[in-house]
N, C-alpha and C positions, 0 to 999 in steps of 0.2 A: 760601453760595454768593454770591460778589459778581459782580455782573453791571453791566458797563458799559453807560450808559443807549445810547451811541451804536451799540453792538453790537447791543443790542435793537431798535433803531429800523431797521437792516438788514434785518430778519428782519419786522419790523411797522412799515412806513413811515408808517401813519396813527396809530401809538401816542401816547395822551396823554403830557403832561410827566410827568417823573420824580416829582415831587411829588403829582400827580394820580394816579399809578398806585398810591401808597401803600396807600389805603383799598380800592382795586380788588383788590390781591394779597392783603390781607387776609380780604376777603370769599372768596377762592379758597382759603383756607387755606395762604397761603404769605406770613406776615407779615413786613414789612421792619423790620428792627431799627434801620437809621439809612440817611440818604443821605447820602454823603459828596461834597462839592464838590471836584473835582480841578483846581485851576489849571492854566493852560498855562505854561511856563517863562516866566521874567520877560524883559522888554525888555534888550536887551544881551547876550543869550545866543545865538550864532550857530553854526552848522552849519561844521565845520572839517575838513579831511584831512590826516592824518598822512604825512608825506611820507618823513622819516628819525626815527629813534629810536636814541639813542647813550646806552649805560650810561655814568654818570659815575664814575669810578675812585673807590673808596674810600668810595662811599657806595650805598644804595639808589635812588638818584634816577635818573632819565633824561631825558636831552636831545631834547626833540621839534622839529622843524620842521614847522610848521602852516599850510597854506594856509586862510586866511580871507578870500580875496579877495585878499590880500596875503600872503606869509611872514614868519611871525613864531616867535621862539624861546619856547618854553614849557618850564618844567622840573615834572616830576610825580614822585610816589612811588608813583602807582597800579601795582600788579603787574601788570596786563594790558595795560601800555602798549605797542604795537608800532606797525611803520610799515604803511601800506598798510589802514587803516581810517578811518571818519569819526568824529568825536567831536563833543562839545558844548562850546563854548569861551565861557568868562565873561570878556567883553571889558573892559579897565581902563574904571573908572568905573562898574561896574554893582554894584548893592549885591543880596546875598543874604543874608536873615534881617538880623542887625546888622551883617554883614562888607561895606564897600566895597573891591573889587578894583581893584588899579593894576597897576603894572609895580615889580617889587621885585626886588633883587638875590638871588639863591640859588646859593653855592658859586662867587662871581664872575662869573655870568651873570645878564644882565637877563631875568627871566622876564615875559612879556607876558600879562596876565591868568592864568586857571587852566582847565585842561581839567577838568570836572566829571563826577560820579556822579550816578545818578538820584536818590539820597536828597537830595544838595547841591541839586538843581533842584527838589526837590519834588514829583516825578512818579511815584516809586518807592521801594521799600525797599532798592534795591542800594546798598551802602556800601562793598563791599569793593574796588571797581573803577571804572573807568572807564565811562560810557555808551558803548558802541561801535556804531557803525553801519556798514553797507556803503558802499564807495566809490559815489559816483555817487547818493546818497540826494537831493542837491539840490545847487544851484549853491554854492560856498563861498563862506561870508560871509552868507548868508541867515538872517534870523531864526528861530530855532528854535520860536517861539511860531506862527509861520505854517505850520509843517509838524505841530505838535503841539498840538492845540486844547484849550481848556479841556473837561470832560466832569464826569458825575455818575455817581456808583458806588452801585447799589442793592443793601444787604447783605440778602438774602432768607434768611429761616429755613426750612429744609426738614425735616419730619418724616421719620423713618424708613422710613415707608412710600412715600415719594413720591422714589424714587430717579430717577425720570425727570425730576424738577425741580433734578437738578443738573446742569444745562446750559442754556446759553441758548435752544437751540431748545425745551427741555421748557417753560420758563417762557412763552416764545412762544407754545407751542400753546394752553396754557390762557387766555392773555389772547385769543388770536384766538377761541377757542371764546365766551368770556364776553361780549366786546365786538363780535363780529361783526366782525372785521377780516380783511383779506386776509394770509395767512402767504406770506411769500417765502423757502421754505426755503433752506439753504444748498445750494451746488453739490453734486451727486451725485458730482463727481470722474470719474476716467477709469475708464469701465466695461471691464472686462477681455474680451480677446478670445482665447478657447481656454484651452489647460492652462497652469499656472505653470511657473516653472523649479526651483521647490523641491520637493523629495521628502518629503514630509510623512507621519507616521505617528502617528496620535492612539490612543491605548490605550482600549480600550472596556471593560476589565476593570472589573467593579462590584465594589470592595473595601468591606467595611463597617467603619466608623469603630469603634475602641475605646471603649466606654462609650456609643455612641450609643442614647440612651433607645428610639427607635424601631426600632434594629437594622436600619435601610434601607439596603440597598447605594446608595453615589452615585458616579457617573462623575465623574471630574475635569473634564472638558471636553466640549462637546456641539457646539461650532461653532467652527472655527479656520480662519481665511483668511491665507495667507501671498501676499506679492508683493514684487518685487524691482524696485530701480533700480541705476544704475550711472553714475559719472562726477559723483557728487554734490561739489560745492565748498562745503564747510563753511565757516563763518565766522557773523559777528554776522547776526542777523536784521533783514530789514527794519523800518524804524521803525514802520509799521502793527501789524506781528506783535507786535514788541517792547510798543508801547503797551497792545494788548489783554491781554498777559500781565501787566504791572505792573498793570493797573486792576482786573483781577480777583485780584491778591494774589499772583501767581507771579514767581519770578525768571528773567529771560532766563537761558540759558546758551551754546547757539550754535544756528545754524538748523535743524540736523535735530533735535535734542532740543526745540526749542521747537515745531515744527510738530507734532510728536505731543502735547505739551501743550495747543497750542491747538484741536487737533479734539477732546481730551477737553472742553474747556470748551464748545466748540461744540455736539457731537453728544451727549456723556455717556459714549463709547467709549474707556476706557484701552486704549493700544497699546503696543508695545514695539520696539525697533529693535536689529537685530544687526549686526556687522559681518561681511560676508560672506566676510572672510580667515579667519575661526574655525568656518566652517561648510564644512568639506570635503565638496565635492560639492553644496554647498545642501542639505543634507539636516537634517530636523527632527524629533524624536523626543518627542511628549508620553506621558509616562508617568507611574510613581509611584515614588517615592525607595525607595532602600534605606537600611541606617542609615550614612549617610555624611555627610559634610561639604562644604558649598557655600560659594564665597566672592562674595557678592554686591557690586554696585555701591557700598555704603558700606563696602567695605573689610573688612567682618568675615568671620569664619566662623561657618555658622550649622549647626548639626547638625540633620539632617533624620531622621525616624523611619520606618522600612519600613513601607510601604503605607500611610503616612498623607498624604505632601505630595506634590502634584502638582507637577512638575518638567518644563523645557523641556531637551533634550539636543541634541547636535550628532549628526552620524552616528557619530562614535568614542566617544558614550556620556558624553560630558564635560556637565556640568551649566551652562548657559548661562542660566538663569532659572528663579526659582522662580516658578511660574505664577499670573499675577494679582497678586503682591506685588511683586517686585524684580527686577531683570535681573541676571545673572551678572557678575562680574568678566570672566571670559572672554566674548567677543562684544559687550563693550560698544562703544558708539560714541566713536571718538577724533577728536581734531582732524584728522587725516589720513585719516579714514574717507571712502571715495568710493562703494563699493559697499555697498548697505544691503539687508537681510532684513526685511521688515516683518511683524510679528505684531499680527493683530487677533480677538482670540477672546473666548468667553463660557465662565468658568469656573464650577464650582459654588460657591455663595455658603458654604454651610456648612463645606464643607471648607477652602475660603480662609481665611473668619475664624478657624477653630481654628488653621490652621497660622501665619497672622499673629499672633495672641494668644500662642501658645506660642513663636513666635521674637521677639516683642517688636518686631514690624515693622508700622508704621501709615503707610501712604503714601496719597497721592490715588488710586491705584489700588484700593486695599484699600477706601477709604471708600466707593467707588461700586459695586464688586464685592459686597461682602458685604449691600448694601443692594437690589441686583438690578437689574443693567445690560440693558437690552434684548437679548434673544438674537438678534434678526434684524440687531442693527446692526454686526457684525464687517465685512461686505462695502462696505456705504458707508462706513463709517471708513477703511476699507483704499484704497478708489478715492479717496476726497478728499485721503488723505496723498500717494499718489503725485502727485497734480494739484498740490499745493503743493511738494513736492519737486522736481517739473519746473519750475514757474514762478519758486521762489525760489533753488534752488541750481542751476538748470540739468541736473539729472541726466535720464538717458534711461531712460525707464519701458520695463520690459518687458510686453509686451501681456497675458500671461496671468496668471491667478491660480490657486492650488492652493487648494482648498478640501474640508473635511470637515464633512458637515452631518449631526448626528443628532439634529436637534431633535424633540421632540414636537409633534403638532399642538395648537394653541390649543383648549380645550374651551369650546363654546357654555355660556351659562348663560341658562336660563329665567326669565323675569320676567314674573309675574301683574300686569298692569297695575292691577288693583282693590286688590291688597295693597300696591303703591307708593303708591297715592293715600290708603289706611287708615295707611299708617305715616308718611306725610309731613303727613298733615292737610290737602292740598291736593287742588283738583281740577283735576289738569294731563290734558289729554287724551291719547290714545295717540301722536297725530302729533307733538306737542310731545316728548313723552320721546323718541321716534325722532329727531327732529331733534337734541335735545342731545346725545344719544349719538353721532350720525354725526359732529357738530362735533368731539367729542373724539378721533374716529379710529376708533371703532367702526364694526363692521357690525352693521346690525340689520334683521330682518325681523319683520314683524307677522302671527302666525298667531292669529286670532280675537282674543281678549283678551289674548295671551301674546306678549311680545316675545323673540324668540330673538336673542341679543346675542354676538357675537364680539368680545371685547377686542381692542384694538390690542395688538402686541407688546411695546410700552415700557410698559405700565400691569399689570405683573405684581402688583399689589394688588388688581386687580379678580377676584375669585374666586366670589364668591357673590352671591345677587339684592340682599342689604343693601349691597353695596360699588357695586353699579349705582345702586339707588336716593340712596346720599350723592351720586354723581357728577351724578345729575339734580339734586339740590336744591343742590349746589355752583354748577352752572353756570346753572340756572334763576333762582337767586339765594335766600340765605337770607333776604333783606329782604322777601320775598314771604310768607313763612311766616305764618301766622295768629296774632295776638295771644293768641287763646283755647285752651286745650288740646284737642287732637282726642280722640274718644271712643276709649277703648282696647279694642282686640279682643284679648282673652285667649286663647291656645292652649291647649287642654287640657294639653299636654304640659307647658307651663309653670308650671300650678298647683301651688304649693308648692315652686317652684326655689329660692326665697329663703329657705327654712326655715332652713338652718344659718348664713347670713350674719345673718338677723334675730335668731337664737338668740345668736351671737356677740356680736352689738351689744347685745343685753339683757343678756349677762353682764358685759360691759364697763362699761354703766351701773350696775349693781348694786354692781359692786366699787368704782368709782368713787365712788358714794354711800356706801359704808362708810368713806371715807378712803383707800383705796388710790390711788397715783398708777401708771398705766399706763407701762412702759417697753418700748423696742423696741430690742432688742439685735441683735449679728450671729448670724447661723445659722452661722457659720464657727468653728472652734474648733482645738484641735491636741491629739495625744496626751496631752501634758504635763499640759494644763488638765484633761482628762476624768478623767485618773488622779488628781490630786490631789482632786478632788471626788468620786470614786469611782463615776462616771458610767461606763456601758458604753463599751468602747474604739470609737474612730471607725472605720468601715468604707469610707465615702466619701471619696476624697482627690480633692483640687481640683487638677486638671493644671495652672491656672496661677493659684496664690494669689496673691492681691495683697500680703501681707506673710508675712512667715516664721513668725507666729504665728497666722495663719489658713489653716491648711493642710486642713482636713477639715471636713466637714458635721457638726454637731453630733448627738447621739444622745440627748439629754436637756436639759430647758429649765431645770433648778435651777442648773447650772453657771453659765449666763448670770445669773441672779438672784444669786448669789454672787459673781461677778465685780462686778455693780452696787454691793453691800453693799462689796467688797474696796476699790472705787475711792473710795465714800462713806463709809469708816471713821470718819472724825471727825464724822460724823453722828449725834447721841446717837438719834433716832428715823428709823426708815425702815419704810415700808408701801408694797410695791410689788407689781405683779402684771403678768403678761405672758400674751398668747395668741399661740403661735408654733408653727410646725413643727419637727419634729425628723424625724432620717434615720437609724433604729438598722437591724440588720441584717434584721429582720423587714419594713421598707418604710417609706415617709414615712407620717407620721402628725402628728396636730395635738394640743397640750398647752395645759392651764392650769396656770400656777404663779404662787405668791404667796410673799411673803417679810415676816416681821415681825420687827423689831428695837427694842429701847427701849419705853418707856410709851407705851400706846396714848394717854393722856391725863395730861399732867404736873398734878401738884399744885401749889396754892398756900394759899389760904385753907382749902381743903379738901381732903381727899385725892385722889390721881388714881387711874387705872386701870394698875396694873404689866401687862408683857407677861409671860404664862407661857402653857402649853399649853393652859389653859381660856379664857382670854382668846382667842387664835387659833381656836379651835375654836368659840367662841360668835360670831366673826365668819363662820365658815363657816355655820353655823346661820342666822345673821341673812340671807346670801346666798341660802341655799336657800328660806328662808321668802318673801323678796322675790320670787322666781322661780317660787314656789308650788309647791314640789316638797318630797320629804321627804329627809331625809340622816339616817345613823346610824352611828355609828363601831364598829367592831368590833377587840376588841383582836387584836394581830398577836404570834403565838407561834412564835417560832423562826426566821421567815423574814423578819425587817424587812429593808426595803431597806438596803444598806450605808451610805449617805448619812446615814441617820437614828439617832438615839440608840434601841438596841433596848429602852429601857425607857421612852421617853417618844415612843410611835408609835402610829397607830391607821389601821386600813383604812376607806377612806371609801367607803359603800354610799349610793348615789343613787338613789332611787327602785327599791332593790332590786338594783341591779346594782353590782359592786365595779368602781370607777374609779379608784382611786389612793390615795395615802397623805396623811398630816399627820403632823408631828411635829417635835421639836426636831433641829438639825442634830448629827450625830455629832462628839464633840470631835476626833477625829482630822482630820475633814474641816475643822473651824475653825482649828484648829493648820497643816494644811497651806497654809491660806490666810492666815495671820497675822491670823486675827479671833479673837473670844471666842465662846465656845460659848451666848450667849444669843440664838440665832437659830433661828426657827421656819419650815418648809416646807411648802409645800401644793402637790403634783404631781397633776393630774387629767388625765383623757383626755377630749376633745373630739370629737364634740359631745356635752354633758352628756346622758344619756339621759332623754327626755321621758315625760310620760303623759298619756293623754286627760283633757281635762276634763269634769268632769261638776257638776251643779248640783242643790240640794236646797233644801228650805225649812228654815229655823232651826228646830232642836227646842225650843220653847219649855217643855216640861217640865222640872221642876226635877232637878238631879243630887243624886245619892247618892253620898256621899263615905266611903271607907274607907283606912285606914292601915294597913301591913302591914311587918312587919320580917323580911327573908327572910336567914338565916344561910347563906351559901354559902363555900365553899373558895376561898382567895385566886387558885387556879388557873382559876376560873370567872371569865370575865368580865361585866360587867352586861349587856351586849347579849344574851348567852345566858340570864340569867335573864329579861331581858324578853322573849324569844322565848318562854320558857316559860310567862309569865303571859298573853301574848296566845293562846297556843295553848289553854290550859285555863281562861281567865278568864269564859268564856260568853257569850253573844251581848248581853248587856248592858253588857258592859264597853266602855268610849268612849275610855279614855285612860290611860296609865300614866306618871308622873312621878316621878324620884327626887329626894328632897329631903334625904337624910342617908346617910353611909356611915360606920361606925364598927368599930374594931378594938380588942381589949383586955379586960380581966376585964369581965363575965364570959365573953366571947366565948372560945370555945377557940382554942388557938395555930394559927397556919395558916388560920385562918378570919376572916370579916367579917361585919358586920351591913349589909345594904343596906335602907334604909328607904323605901318606896314609897307613893305616894299613888294609889289606884285611883279613878276617876270611873265611876260607873254611871249609865245614863240609858235609858229606856225611851219608848214611845209614849203612855205616860201616866206619871201619879205612881207612883211605885215604892212597894211596901211592905218594910218591913224584912226580912220574911221570904224576900222573893224574893231580894233583896240578899245576905243572910247564907247564903242556900243556895247561892248560885253563889261566894260567897267561901269556905264549907265546902270546896267542891269543888276549888277552886282550892287551898287549902291542902293536900287530900290529895294532889293530883297532885305537888305540888312536893316532899312527903316521898316520894312513891313513886321521884321522880327524885334522890332522896339530898340534897335542901336541909332545912335545918330552919328553924322559924319561933319567932321571940323573943318569948316571952310577955309580957315586961316590961322 
């Protein structure tokens, strides 16, 4: 938000200098990005009045007769040159930039100096035409620097929650509260007397937006004010008005349009003007669109969706505006417009944002509406506008106003004063809190130790007690906060609330410690990308995708990791992971994905570590060990995920719960993406299942070790064998470890020998007879289950 210092000083006569304001605004949460010094027009530039304007045949030039205290002839190529307006004239001998102007011959005519644009004068960005001013702005020949003084412009950064600060009044209110300054608000305008001329119908039908996650009915408009003026004489705006617009970064157009813009910058309320000739009977209807096309002020036809877009219509049902976004081509203000209907309204920000995004229309009005305009502001803005139309264009103002107001009352917020003091760590008394909030425009009553706060209508971001506490701290002064940390009062409801984020952080730290690099990829995908990776078909489609290849929400994490591998296919080694959300048809969920390609460690003077399934599995087991948990892999029989190799895949069992799969990428998936099949993937459900921690003394008694070779069909997985051993190994069995797998003679065809080391330990040193008894019982149970024991 660009704020001219001179404008701010009108509202705050005792405000400090622009450079002194910079740190003060930063403390208010409104940091100043820069302060721009805007000089006055240079000496030698005078005010002149165009008496005649004659086109020069065969050229795009015009011959002007200009009164600059005396009549002079000036040739210009500006497209907006015409008689009956004031202009800025650069007199001969004046230097602008590196050019010194004089009298030069153009098409055989001696041209005296030059008529200049705002950009050429260094006072604005308008370069497409002359700076036009109303006749009578000053005495011809007066130096423009005496009319247009130098100024400073503060470029204030406004956060999305502070829509009220998108106006000079909003910033002035904050400074007045913070510095205890007198605020001189803008004029309240011409208050209406009685009913207005406009026949106004505002639909109160509450439609539900498609795919609205909250499924809430949303009315398009809850406050609409219409006023009318007649006999307006349109033309260039007065110098003071153009100056404000240009300093604020806007281009002057004509008096009627400029008044709308200057009130928006002053109060923060966007408005729209309509030519009464396009409103038969001065009738306006606000309702919802059908499946229709609307031609807007930009000249383009915009496709509206039935029931989705709030529109403004005339009495014949023709669209004259897309509500809160852009006026229509029909009803627009033209050069000869005299009778004007003023719209000042409050529109639903959610509906408006969705419409503007779908249509690709981002205007200054949208920028404010979608952040939250004061719903009580329309009448003030309308009154201010008709006052300016009367003063600037000579319009006759109709005394009445047509108002439709369906606003809901502002809800009070109860603030526990002790809670506010604990949260801030400051001992602020109740009366000081009340005083601070009243300075901001809130109504406050003190009930025992509780403040009942009614926020001002322009502060739509004040919704909960914590918002109120933030405002107290902001105005009271962040610099008064204690340097020591306050004691923290933990609410019982919050105990353990950070568990998932803490576990997520631990997982990321562990995988990073194992050499993985974290990646953050788009949650957007498309149907072709999902199909190539054999991921579930996307079900959530974006209504306004940023690009053609990001049209849906992803249903799995591994296509994103494969996309990274595809982008980095020339990298010989890749070890990456991501924790992110996916959006399958079952609903949004969080996953952990990891990918490995290439050697884990390259070899030089000694052998490196090559990548294979068991290397990747070892990394997973190391991660589980670091997280203090138990992980096992189970063979996948017949229902392997499509994206993994059916023969090199395992089901991950984490703390006894199945949470995903690990394996080699399916060759078909690798082929689809132009990759080799030397890729290994891990895909797990988050959060990872935890378990209760328990502590016990280290068993200092010696272990008794026994080796056992179990002969099992190849269709029986090791996990099944291990489960049998644990189930029948006895109470002394502490650990089972596999150390060899063998198939071939003398092992029967279709079977294999799985050698395991059994660790037995008790509360005392074990006797061989005790261990051997448990071992024989185990062997018997294994044989009963159909497994064999290798004797040698």
